[in-house]
C-alpha beads as a LAMMPS data file, in Angstrom:
LAMMPS data file: protein, C-alpha beads

357 atoms
356 bonds

1 atom types
1 bond types

-500.0 500.0 xlo xhi
-500.0 500.0 ylo yhi
-500.0 500.0 zlo zhi

Masses

1 110.0

Atoms # bond

1 1 1 0.000 0.000 0.000
2 1 1 1.197 3.544 -0.739
3 1 1 0.521 6.443 1.633
4 1 1 -2.794 7.354 -0.005
5 1 1 -4.131 3.788 0.238
6 1 1 -3.102 3.647 3.903
7 1 1 -4.807 6.999 4.493
8 1 1 -8.006 5.823 2.787
9 1 1 -7.965 2.595 4.767
10 1 1 -7.534 4.370 8.094
11 1 1 -10.091 7.081 7.519
12 1 1 -12.828 4.920 5.950
13 1 1 -12.520 2.111 8.502
14 1 1 -13.017 4.634 11.321
15 1 1 -16.518 4.821 12.764
16 1 1 -18.298 8.133 12.342
17 1 1 -21.983 8.483 11.536
18 1 1 -23.654 11.887 11.654
19 1 1 -23.317 13.450 15.089
20 1 1 -20.770 10.814 16.158
21 1 1 -17.766 11.682 13.987
22 1 1 -15.165 11.629 16.781
23 1 1 -13.139 8.593 15.656
24 1 1 -12.973 9.768 12.043
25 1 1 -12.080 13.283 13.175
26 1 1 -9.184 11.892 15.232
27 1 1 -7.823 10.118 12.150
28 1 1 -8.083 13.281 10.051
29 1 1 -6.427 15.340 12.785
30 1 1 -3.578 12.838 13.062
31 1 1 -2.840 12.989 9.354
32 1 1 -3.284 16.774 9.226
33 1 1 -0.805 17.369 12.067
34 1 1 2.215 19.237 10.736
35 1 1 0.423 20.108 7.494
36 1 1 -1.747 22.920 8.841
37 1 1 -2.758 24.747 12.019
38 1 1 -5.665 22.703 13.350
39 1 1 -8.780 24.023 15.045
40 1 1 -12.319 22.779 15.632
41 1 1 -15.647 24.534 15.574
42 1 1 -18.169 23.994 18.343
43 1 1 -20.191 21.486 16.324
44 1 1 -17.168 19.241 15.840
45 1 1 -15.862 20.013 12.355
46 1 1 -12.089 20.117 11.883
47 1 1 -10.369 23.010 10.101
48 1 1 -6.720 23.009 9.023
49 1 1 -5.305 26.449 8.135
50 1 1 -2.327 26.551 5.747
51 1 1 -1.084 30.101 5.133
52 1 1 0.479 30.865 1.776
53 1 1 2.070 34.100 0.601
54 1 1 -1.008 36.057 1.652
55 1 1 -3.677 35.876 4.350
56 1 1 -6.318 36.181 1.656
57 1 1 -8.122 35.091 -0.375
58 1 1 -9.375 32.488 2.094
59 1 1 -9.918 29.260 0.158
60 1 1 -11.932 26.566 1.887
61 1 1 -11.565 23.016 0.545
62 1 1 -14.161 20.841 2.239
63 1 1 -15.202 17.223 2.521
64 1 1 -17.628 15.848 5.081
65 1 1 -16.571 13.458 7.846
66 1 1 -19.865 11.762 8.568
67 1 1 -21.083 8.536 6.999
68 1 1 -24.635 7.284 6.837
69 1 1 -25.723 4.943 9.597
70 1 1 -28.449 4.315 12.135
71 1 1 -29.417 4.981 15.746
72 1 1 -31.093 2.733 18.321
73 1 1 -34.758 3.766 18.553
74 1 1 -36.242 1.003 20.682
75 1 1 -35.282 -2.270 22.355
76 1 1 -38.073 -4.821 22.247
77 1 1 -39.026 -6.990 25.211
78 1 1 -37.405 -9.986 23.549
79 1 1 -34.124 -8.181 22.886
80 1 1 -34.361 -7.086 19.270
81 1 1 -33.369 -3.549 18.302
82 1 1 -35.529 -1.172 16.296
83 1 1 -33.586 1.651 14.678
84 1 1 -33.876 4.909 12.778
85 1 1 -31.776 6.059 9.797
86 1 1 -29.162 8.806 9.880
87 1 1 -28.822 9.843 6.260
88 1 1 -30.565 8.580 3.164
89 1 1 -31.116 4.814 3.052
90 1 1 -33.080 2.676 0.638
91 1 1 -34.350 -0.061 2.887
92 1 1 -33.321 -3.089 0.865
93 1 1 -29.609 -2.263 0.896
94 1 1 -29.686 -2.582 4.698
95 1 1 -31.351 -6.007 4.893
96 1 1 -29.167 -8.895 6.128
97 1 1 -26.145 -6.593 6.580
98 1 1 -23.811 -6.668 9.568
99 1 1 -23.638 -3.598 11.795
100 1 1 -21.831 -2.444 14.920
101 1 1 -23.783 -0.878 17.776
102 1 1 -21.481 1.495 19.656
103 1 1 -22.390 1.124 23.328
104 1 1 -20.882 2.405 26.561
105 1 1 -19.416 -1.089 27.042
106 1 1 -17.903 -1.239 23.568
107 1 1 -18.994 -2.295 20.057
108 1 1 -21.721 -4.929 19.767
109 1 1 -22.065 -6.882 16.525
110 1 1 -25.513 -7.371 15.046
111 1 1 -27.255 -8.171 11.789
112 1 1 -30.300 -6.543 10.222
113 1 1 -32.918 -9.279 10.303
114 1 1 -34.486 -10.506 7.091
115 1 1 -37.293 -12.950 6.430
116 1 1 -36.238 -16.064 4.469
117 1 1 -37.869 -16.224 1.015
118 1 1 -39.541 -19.507 2.022
119 1 1 -41.790 -17.564 4.395
120 1 1 -42.636 -14.607 2.171
121 1 1 -46.021 -14.344 0.524
122 1 1 -46.055 -13.317 -3.137
123 1 1 -47.224 -9.765 -2.362
124 1 1 -44.479 -9.357 0.246
125 1 1 -41.763 -10.253 -2.266
126 1 1 -42.645 -7.096 -4.209
127 1 1 -42.660 -4.806 -1.183
128 1 1 -39.832 -2.466 -0.268
129 1 1 -39.487 -2.538 3.495
130 1 1 -39.251 0.714 5.382
131 1 1 -36.451 1.120 7.904
132 1 1 -38.964 1.407 10.727
133 1 1 -40.188 -2.122 9.933
134 1 1 -36.705 -3.617 10.334
135 1 1 -34.828 -4.821 13.396
136 1 1 -31.312 -5.778 14.429
137 1 1 -30.528 -9.176 15.939
138 1 1 -27.511 -9.197 18.269
139 1 1 -27.784 -12.925 18.988
140 1 1 -30.556 -12.664 21.515
141 1 1 -32.697 -15.268 23.248
142 1 1 -35.480 -14.890 25.757
143 1 1 -34.428 -13.685 29.209
144 1 1 -31.127 -12.339 27.830
145 1 1 -31.037 -8.702 28.956
146 1 1 -29.043 -6.877 26.261
147 1 1 -29.411 -3.554 28.082
148 1 1 -27.694 -4.905 31.180
149 1 1 -25.264 -7.385 29.625
150 1 1 -24.268 -5.496 26.469
151 1 1 -24.956 -1.913 27.499
152 1 1 -27.252 -1.209 24.534
153 1 1 -29.468 1.822 25.057
154 1 1 -31.710 4.106 23.041
155 1 1 -29.645 6.687 21.165
156 1 1 -26.599 4.483 20.588
157 1 1 -25.098 4.947 17.113
158 1 1 -25.074 2.035 14.660
159 1 1 -22.325 1.723 12.047
160 1 1 -22.150 -0.398 8.862
161 1 1 -19.621 -3.235 9.145
162 1 1 -17.319 -3.142 6.110
163 1 1 -13.539 -2.929 5.708
164 1 1 -11.543 -1.009 3.118
165 1 1 -10.313 -3.420 0.442
166 1 1 -8.120 -3.113 -2.632
167 1 1 -9.997 -5.105 -5.265
168 1 1 -8.823 -7.496 -7.974
169 1 1 -8.194 -4.511 -10.242
170 1 1 -5.694 -2.863 -7.900
171 1 1 -6.820 0.651 -8.838
172 1 1 -10.337 -0.021 -7.571
173 1 1 -11.150 0.372 -3.898
174 1 1 -14.126 -1.036 -1.987
175 1 1 -15.330 0.138 1.396
176 1 1 -17.817 1.928 3.591
177 1 1 -17.799 5.668 4.237
178 1 1 -16.129 6.535 0.933
179 1 1 -19.021 9.010 0.989
180 1 1 -17.328 11.152 2.005
181 1 1 -14.077 10.265 3.737
182 1 1 -12.578 10.016 0.264
183 1 1 -12.838 13.820 0.117
184 1 1 -11.344 14.205 3.596
185 1 1 -8.388 12.165 2.340
186 1 1 -8.172 14.444 -0.708
187 1 1 -8.030 17.482 1.590
188 1 1 -5.066 15.916 3.372
189 1 1 -3.295 15.059 0.098
190 1 1 -3.864 18.628 -1.147
191 1 1 -2.334 20.026 2.043
192 1 1 0.570 17.590 1.657
193 1 1 1.274 18.974 -1.800
194 1 1 1.430 22.567 -0.583
195 1 1 4.111 21.824 1.985
196 1 1 6.649 22.415 -0.791
197 1 1 4.630 24.531 -3.213
198 1 1 3.776 28.228 -2.885
199 1 1 0.180 29.395 -3.064
200 1 1 -1.099 33.018 -3.193
201 1 1 -3.810 32.556 -0.581
202 1 1 -4.607 30.809 2.685
203 1 1 -6.090 27.328 2.444
204 1 1 -8.611 26.060 4.979
205 1 1 -8.904 22.282 4.656
206 1 1 -12.130 21.240 6.371
207 1 1 -13.752 18.008 7.470
208 1 1 -17.354 18.950 8.181
209 1 1 -19.818 17.090 10.390
210 1 1 -23.486 16.195 9.977
211 1 1 -23.638 16.709 6.217
212 1 1 -25.891 13.686 5.734
213 1 1 -28.556 15.105 8.056
214 1 1 -28.718 18.681 6.824
215 1 1 -25.318 20.194 5.922
216 1 1 -24.971 21.371 9.498
217 1 1 -21.193 21.399 9.839
218 1 1 -20.846 23.279 6.552
219 1 1 -22.869 26.132 8.021
220 1 1 -20.656 26.505 11.092
221 1 1 -17.417 26.088 9.111
222 1 1 -18.501 28.757 6.620
223 1 1 -19.349 31.134 9.445
224 1 1 -16.026 30.424 11.189
225 1 1 -13.761 30.723 8.132
226 1 1 -15.733 33.356 6.182
227 1 1 -14.215 32.058 2.916
228 1 1 -13.697 34.072 -0.249
229 1 1 -14.051 30.955 -2.398
230 1 1 -15.037 27.342 -1.753
231 1 1 -14.117 24.034 -3.382
232 1 1 -16.459 21.235 -2.328
233 1 1 -15.178 17.685 -2.767
234 1 1 -17.650 14.825 -2.539
235 1 1 -18.774 11.666 -4.282
236 1 1 -21.187 11.612 -7.172
237 1 1 -23.226 8.798 -8.677
238 1 1 -21.396 6.466 -11.072
239 1 1 -23.862 5.011 -13.547
240 1 1 -21.561 2.504 -15.277
241 1 1 -23.490 -0.575 -14.206
242 1 1 -25.938 -2.817 -16.088
243 1 1 -27.985 -2.524 -18.143
244 1 1 -26.645 0.639 -19.831
245 1 1 -23.304 1.211 -18.129
246 1 1 -21.253 1.363 -21.316
247 1 1 -23.304 4.279 -22.665
248 1 1 -22.822 6.816 -19.875
249 1 1 -20.215 9.490 -19.187
250 1 1 -20.635 9.250 -15.409
251 1 1 -18.306 6.304 -14.932
252 1 1 -15.204 5.195 -13.099
253 1 1 -12.126 6.399 -14.968
254 1 1 -13.813 9.510 -16.387
255 1 1 -11.783 11.827 -14.144
256 1 1 -13.132 14.780 -12.213
257 1 1 -16.911 15.221 -12.247
258 1 1 -17.599 18.959 -12.347
259 1 1 -21.223 19.635 -11.513
260 1 1 -23.291 22.211 -13.349
261 1 1 -26.276 21.737 -11.042
262 1 1 -27.366 19.820 -7.971
263 1 1 -30.436 19.869 -5.765
264 1 1 -29.103 22.653 -3.549
265 1 1 -26.673 24.736 -5.583
266 1 1 -26.017 26.222 -8.990
267 1 1 -22.224 26.624 -8.837
268 1 1 -20.377 29.843 -9.630
269 1 1 -20.032 29.715 -13.413
270 1 1 -16.693 31.528 -13.606
271 1 1 -15.165 29.246 -10.996
272 1 1 -16.521 26.221 -12.846
273 1 1 -15.004 27.528 -16.079
274 1 1 -11.679 28.025 -14.294
275 1 1 -11.703 24.367 -13.266
276 1 1 -12.541 23.270 -16.805
277 1 1 -9.858 25.473 -18.385
278 1 1 -7.258 24.315 -15.855
279 1 1 -8.128 20.680 -16.485
280 1 1 -7.689 21.175 -20.223
281 1 1 -4.376 23.013 -19.759
282 1 1 -3.028 20.194 -17.606
283 1 1 -4.578 17.369 -19.663
284 1 1 -6.580 16.209 -16.637
285 1 1 -9.671 14.198 -17.626
286 1 1 -12.985 15.677 -16.529
287 1 1 -16.647 15.674 -17.474
288 1 1 -19.699 17.749 -16.672
289 1 1 -22.615 16.245 -14.821
290 1 1 -25.638 17.115 -12.686
291 1 1 -27.680 15.730 -9.805
292 1 1 -31.410 16.428 -9.891
293 1 1 -31.789 15.199 -6.299
294 1 1 -29.307 15.330 -3.485
295 1 1 -26.879 18.058 -2.588
296 1 1 -23.576 18.762 -0.864
297 1 1 -22.016 21.113 1.663
298 1 1 -21.821 23.645 -1.149
299 1 1 -25.533 24.328 -0.728
300 1 1 -24.865 25.772 2.721
301 1 1 -21.493 27.397 2.066
302 1 1 -22.382 29.260 -1.140
303 1 1 -25.126 31.260 0.611
304 1 1 -23.113 31.981 3.767
305 1 1 -22.961 35.621 4.833
306 1 1 -22.942 37.698 1.614
307 1 1 -22.330 34.661 -0.609
308 1 1 -19.314 32.549 -1.555
309 1 1 -18.235 31.556 -5.089
310 1 1 -18.442 27.775 -4.854
311 1 1 -17.839 24.773 -7.086
312 1 1 -18.462 21.061 -6.549
313 1 1 -15.982 18.531 -7.920
314 1 1 -17.007 14.923 -7.430
315 1 1 -15.455 11.481 -7.727
316 1 1 -17.599 8.950 -9.541
317 1 1 -18.588 6.278 -7.008
318 1 1 -20.618 3.113 -7.399
319 1 1 -23.256 2.073 -4.850
320 1 1 -23.218 5.152 -2.615
321 1 1 -25.414 5.146 0.492
322 1 1 -24.874 1.478 1.150
323 1 1 -22.473 -0.717 3.132
324 1 1 -20.009 -0.921 0.237
325 1 1 -19.009 1.589 -2.448
326 1 1 -16.342 1.491 -5.157
327 1 1 -14.004 4.215 -6.445
328 1 1 -11.174 4.273 -8.993
329 1 1 -7.769 5.486 -7.781
330 1 1 -6.827 7.417 -10.920
331 1 1 -9.979 9.531 -10.525
332 1 1 -8.862 10.365 -6.991
333 1 1 -5.387 11.371 -8.153
334 1 1 -6.749 13.493 -11.001
335 1 1 -9.116 15.398 -8.705
336 1 1 -6.280 16.164 -6.274
337 1 1 -4.100 17.275 -9.191
338 1 1 -6.859 19.521 -10.537
339 1 1 -7.667 21.090 -7.160
340 1 1 -3.977 21.830 -6.559
341 1 1 -3.598 23.445 -10.004
342 1 1 -6.637 25.685 -9.470
343 1 1 -5.653 26.690 -5.937
344 1 1 -2.310 27.923 -7.297
345 1 1 -4.290 30.382 -9.456
346 1 1 -6.571 31.699 -6.712
347 1 1 -4.922 35.035 -5.988
348 1 1 -6.893 38.155 -5.077
349 1 1 -7.345 39.305 -8.666
350 1 1 -8.671 35.944 -9.801
351 1 1 -11.028 35.511 -6.857
352 1 1 -12.355 39.077 -7.213
353 1 1 -13.085 38.363 -10.867
354 1 1 -15.393 35.487 -9.915
355 1 1 -18.035 37.901 -8.647
356 1 1 -17.219 41.055 -10.607
357 1 1 -20.276 42.630 -12.243

Bonds

1 1 1 2
2 1 2 3
3 1 3 4
4 1 4 5
5 1 5 6
6 1 6 7
7 1 7 8
8 1 8 9
9 1 9 10
10 1 10 11
11 1 11 12
12 1 12 13
13 1 13 14
14 1 14 15
15 1 15 16
16 1 16 17
17 1 17 18
18 1 18 19
19 1 19 20
20 1 20 21
21 1 21 22
22 1 22 23
23 1 23 24
24 1 24 25
25 1 25 26
26 1 26 27
27 1 27 28
28 1 28 29
29 1 29 30
30 1 30 31
31 1 31 32
32 1 32 33
33 1 33 34
34 1 34 35
35 1 35 36
36 1 36 37
37 1 37 38
38 1 38 39
39 1 39 40
40 1 40 41
41 1 41 42
42 1 42 43
43 1 43 44
44 1 44 45
45 1 45 46
46 1 46 47
47 1 47 48
48 1 48 49
49 1 49 50
50 1 50 51
51 1 51 52
52 1 52 53
53 1 53 54
54 1 54 55
55 1 55 56
56 1 56 57
57 1 57 58
58 1 58 59
59 1 59 60
60 1 60 61
61 1 61 62
62 1 62 63
63 1 63 64
64 1 64 65
65 1 65 66
66 1 66 67
67 1 67 68
68 1 68 69
69 1 69 70
70 1 70 71
71 1 71 72
72 1 72 73
73 1 73 74
74 1 74 75
75 1 75 76
76 1 76 77
77 1 77 78
78 1 78 79
79 1 79 80
80 1 80 81
81 1 81 82
82 1 82 83
83 1 83 84
84 1 84 85
85 1 85 86
86 1 86 87
87 1 87 88
88 1 88 89
89 1 89 90
90 1 90 91
91 1 91 92
92 1 92 93
93 1 93 94
94 1 94 95
95 1 95 96
96 1 96 97
97 1 97 98
98 1 98 99
99 1 99 100
100 1 100 101
101 1 101 102
102 1 102 103
103 1 103 104
104 1 104 105
105 1 105 106
106 1 106 107
107 1 107 108
108 1 108 109
109 1 109 110
110 1 110 111
111 1 111 112
112 1 112 113
113 1 113 114
114 1 114 115
115 1 115 116
116 1 116 117
117 1 117 118
118 1 118 119
119 1 119 120
120 1 120 121
121 1 121 122
122 1 122 123
123 1 123 124
124 1 124 125
125 1 125 126
126 1 126 127
127 1 127 128
128 1 128 129
129 1 129 130
130 1 130 131
131 1 131 132
132 1 132 133
133 1 133 134
134 1 134 135
135 1 135 136
136 1 136 137
137 1 137 138
138 1 138 139
139 1 139 140
140 1 140 141
141 1 141 142
142 1 142 143
143 1 143 144
144 1 144 145
145 1 145 146
146 1 146 147
147 1 147 148
148 1 148 149
149 1 149 150
150 1 150 151
151 1 151 152
152 1 152 153
153 1 153 154
154 1 154 155
155 1 155 156
156 1 156 157
157 1 157 158
158 1 158 159
159 1 159 160
160 1 160 161
161 1 161 162
162 1 162 163
163 1 163 164
164 1 164 165
165 1 165 166
166 1 166 167
167 1 167 168
168 1 168 169
169 1 169 170
170 1 170 171
171 1 171 172
172 1 172 173
173 1 173 174
174 1 174 175
175 1 175 176
176 1 176 177
177 1 177 178
178 1 178 179
179 1 179 180
180 1 180 181
181 1 181 182
182 1 182 183
183 1 183 184
184 1 184 185
185 1 185 186
186 1 186 187
187 1 187 188
188 1 188 189
189 1 189 190
190 1 190 191
191 1 191 192
192 1 192 193
193 1 193 194
194 1 194 195
195 1 195 196
196 1 196 197
197 1 197 198
198 1 198 199
199 1 199 200
200 1 200 201
201 1 201 202
202 1 202 203
203 1 203 204
204 1 204 205
205 1 205 206
206 1 206 207
207 1 207 208
208 1 208 209
209 1 209 210
210 1 210 211
211 1 211 212
212 1 212 213
213 1 213 214
214 1 214 215
215 1 215 216
216 1 216 217
217 1 217 218
218 1 218 219
219 1 219 220
220 1 220 221
221 1 221 222
222 1 222 223
223 1 223 224
224 1 224 225
225 1 225 226
226 1 226 227
227 1 227 228
228 1 228 229
229 1 229 230
230 1 230 231
231 1 231 232
232 1 232 233
233 1 233 234
234 1 234 235
235 1 235 236
236 1 236 237
237 1 237 238
238 1 238 239
239 1 239 240
240 1 240 241
241 1 241 242
242 1 242 243
243 1 243 244
244 1 244 245
245 1 245 246
246 1 246 247
247 1 247 248
248 1 248 249
249 1 249 250
250 1 250 251
251 1 251 252
252 1 252 253
253 1 253 254
254 1 254 255
255 1 255 256
256 1 256 257
257 1 257 258
258 1 258 259
259 1 259 260
260 1 260 261
261 1 261 262
262 1 262 263
263 1 263 264
264 1 264 265
265 1 265 266
266 1 266 267
267 1 267 268
268 1 268 269
269 1 269 270
270 1 270 271
271 1 271 272
272 1 272 273
273 1 273 274
274 1 274 275
275 1 275 276
276 1 276 277
277 1 277 278
278 1 278 279
279 1 279 280
280 1 280 281
281 1 281 282
282 1 282 283
283 1 283 284
284 1 284 285
285 1 285 286
286 1 286 287
287 1 287 288
288 1 288 289
289 1 289 290
290 1 290 291
291 1 291 292
292 1 292 293
293 1 293 294
294 1 294 295
295 1 295 296
296 1 296 297
297 1 297 298
298 1 298 299
299 1 299 300
300 1 300 301
301 1 301 302
302 1 302 303
303 1 303 304
304 1 304 305
305 1 305 306
306 1 306 307
307 1 307 308
308 1 308 309
309 1 309 310
310 1 310 311
311 1 311 312
312 1 312 313
313 1 313 314
314 1 314 315
315 1 315 316
316 1 316 317
317 1 317 318
318 1 318 319
319 1 319 320
320 1 320 321
321 1 321 322
322 1 322 323
323 1 323 324
324 1 324 325
325 1 325 326
326 1 326 327
327 1 327 328
328 1 328 329
329 1 329 330
330 1 330 331
331 1 331 332
332 1 332 333
333 1 333 334
334 1 334 335
335 1 335 336
336 1 336 337
337 1 337 338
338 1 338 339
339 1 339 340
340 1 340 341
341 1 341 342
342 1 342 343
343 1 343 344
344 1 344 345
345 1 345 346
346 1 346 347
347 1 347 348
348 1 348 349
349 1 349 350
350 1 350 351
351 1 351 352
352 1 352 353
353 1 353 354
354 1 354 355
355 1 355 356
356 1 356 357
């Protein structure tokens, strides 16, 4: 493994659902140490400040720390656990999956219960189960008090059980929490680059919290930093799967995905054009895409205070919002390369031109 693979392994394997990002934040802080001056806002987001040749413009480069997960809602009399979602889940991707319940006594392994097909009626086979109809089995039997013996209580966070894995094609990575620890890793790799490279601005590398439940950390980070420009790094939806995967542009290996629109933000057009021009100058592959539903931290940051020129650059990712997603390493490297090249250009004159009438 090279240093980026080790970083991705460490940061994606860490537990950290919305509102419980502590373990992932510790990993990001450990890797960021020595690269930037580290601070935290009062909601729990991490901010690394790397001063260049000028205090301004203030350039925030943000990825969110939290992953989707669940929370204990109820413990039944016979020891099964009802749960609620944190982030967007389609029920069927949770069925029969292993999870960890983080209790005061330590992690407790469980599995989301599923009814064997032998017992399903025909009409039930066609039904998509809601999360509130599901339960977690921790290996319970009658008269086994999981509250007392395991320390499970209402409000405990529940984390998908999946480990970072380099796949058969050694440029393809499988794991949980790639949405969006992959961007937190990119922030670190961008800061690493600027240890030996001048930049005409001050970079604020941020790992925001609670993105999956309402872009909450982005709001506090934007207020704290008061950025002059924002680069949002996140995953986007790879569509290169059957039946029509060969016909799409949103695919692994297509390079940086520069969004023209998502459900919460129309990006700054001049900043988007700067990314496109820079990609072409440096022969970095990219493509334009959009998301009709769903949004990113950019939705909160671009309307902060008097407004912030903001762009969203995504990495194509298969199977987001599930236990296991897949990315392609060369896409990661190309996005880091592109972000670095643009940041080098973000002096006062360039940033002022993004909003000039």
